[in-house]
ZAMAR-622457 format. One line per field, with one value per residue (C-alpha): residue number from 1; x negated, y, z negated. Coordinates in nm, 4 decimals. Layout:
<recs>
num (NUM ...)
c1 (X ...)
c2 (Y ...)
c3 (Z ...)
</recs>
This chain:
<recs>
num (1 2 3 4 5 6 7 8 9 10 11 12 13 14 15 16 17 18 19 20 21 22 23 24 25 26 27 28 29 30 31 32 33 34 35 36 37 38 39 40 41 42 43 44 45 46 47 48 49 50 51 52 53 54 55 56 57 58 59 60 61 62 63 64 65 66 67 68 69 70 71 72 73 74 75 76 77 78 79 80 81 82 83 84 85 86 87 88 89 90 91 92 93 94 95)
c1 (-11.1030 -10.7596 -10.5884 -10.3878 -10.1388 -10.0640 -9.7388 -9.8276 -9.5935 -9.7217 -9.4235 -9.6400 -9.9564 -9.9829 -10.1615 -10.2932 -10.3406 -10.4087 -10.7783 -10.7815 -10.5848 -10.8531 -11.1354 -10.9640 -10.9641 -11.3340 -11.3950 -11.1469 -11.3204 -11.6615 -11.5250 -11.3616 -11.6878 -11.8591 -11.5874 -11.6441 -11.3348 -11.3122 -11.0465 -10.9140 -10.6159 -10.4161 -10.0956 -9.8602 -9.5011 -9.1484 -8.9028 -8.9457 -9.3346 -9.5801 -9.8694 -9.9542 -10.3076 -10.4519 -10.7596 -10.9551 -11.1371 -11.3154 -11.0872 -10.7935 -11.0424 -11.1776 -10.8151 -10.7245 -11.0213 -10.9376 -10.5571 -10.7207 -10.9341 -10.6139 -10.4560 -10.7564 -10.7086 -10.3559 -10.2178 -9.9271 -9.8788 -9.7569 -10.0313 -9.9503 -10.1346 -10.0197 -10.0625 -10.0674 -9.7375 -9.9055 -10.0689 -9.7479 -9.5653 -9.8137 -9.7487 -9.3842 -9.4200 -9.6139 -9.3413)
c2 (12.2625 12.1553 11.8812 11.5913 11.3420 11.0003 10.8027 10.4175 10.1388 9.7948 9.6119 9.4625 9.3622 9.0568 9.1623 8.8433 9.0008 9.3322 9.2874 9.2584 9.5912 9.7501 9.6315 9.8007 10.1492 10.1217 10.0390 10.3119 10.5691 10.4780 10.5022 10.8307 10.9763 10.8709 11.0935 11.3842 11.3303 11.3114 11.0701 11.2639 11.0571 10.7353 10.6770 10.3814 10.5039 10.3763 10.4193 10.4152 10.4265 10.2165 10.4543 10.8247 10.9018 11.2522 11.3627 11.6655 11.6990 11.9711 11.9445 11.7672 11.5527 11.3997 11.3773 11.1727 10.9467 10.8908 10.7952 10.5519 10.4089 10.3314 10.1759 9.9529 9.8227 9.7415 10.0197 10.1903 10.5440 10.8783 11.1530 11.5244 11.8413 11.9791 12.3137 12.3897 12.5648 12.8777 12.9140 12.8378 13.1135 13.3606 13.2735 13.3081 13.6379 13.7672 13.6720)
c3 (-8.8724 -8.7525 -8.9610 -8.8229 -8.9727 -8.8366 -8.9295 -8.9008 -8.8382 -8.9163 -8.7652 -8.4706 -8.6870 -8.9134 -9.2105 -9.3798 -9.7294 -9.9095 -9.8839 -9.5152 -9.5048 -9.7321 -9.5145 -9.2087 -9.3889 -9.4277 -9.0556 -8.9486 -9.1662 -9.0191 -8.6740 -8.7363 -8.8458 -8.5071 -8.3472 -8.5668 -8.7740 -9.1533 -9.2977 -9.5958 -9.7399 -9.6528 -9.8264 -9.8306 -9.7579 -9.8128 -9.5176 -9.1383 -9.1451 -9.3565 -9.4004 -9.3526 -9.2605 -9.2905 -9.1154 -8.9853 -8.6566 -8.4730 -8.1808 -7.9936 -7.8191 -8.1414 -8.2715 -7.9700 -8.0059 -8.3774 -8.2796 -8.0247 -8.3138 -8.5127 -8.2173 -8.1524 -8.5105 -8.4366 -8.6245 -8.4058 -8.4978 -8.4134 -8.4470 -8.4883 -8.5822 -8.9093 -9.0803 -9.4479 -9.5548 -9.6720 -9.3192 -9.1507 -9.3561 -9.2307 -8.8621 -8.9075 -9.0838 -8.7675 -8.5357)
</recs>
């Protein structure tokens, strides 16, 4: 199953408190499941982006719907497909 990562920026969202943010993750996880996506990890990050979200889906359509779910919750992000390093090294070796 393909893995995707979203880098989230909270600049445009007003978070009232940490508990509100925690409740959003529960809602997002549930909505991801309705699209056939599984939310694996969410990390707070230092730097240009505030969070890294890692999830798996069956296909690009489900990934697109999952990215829209984040957007609906006011979480602006950049979503991309990611490949484990060991799998990537095999692809490079084949070229």
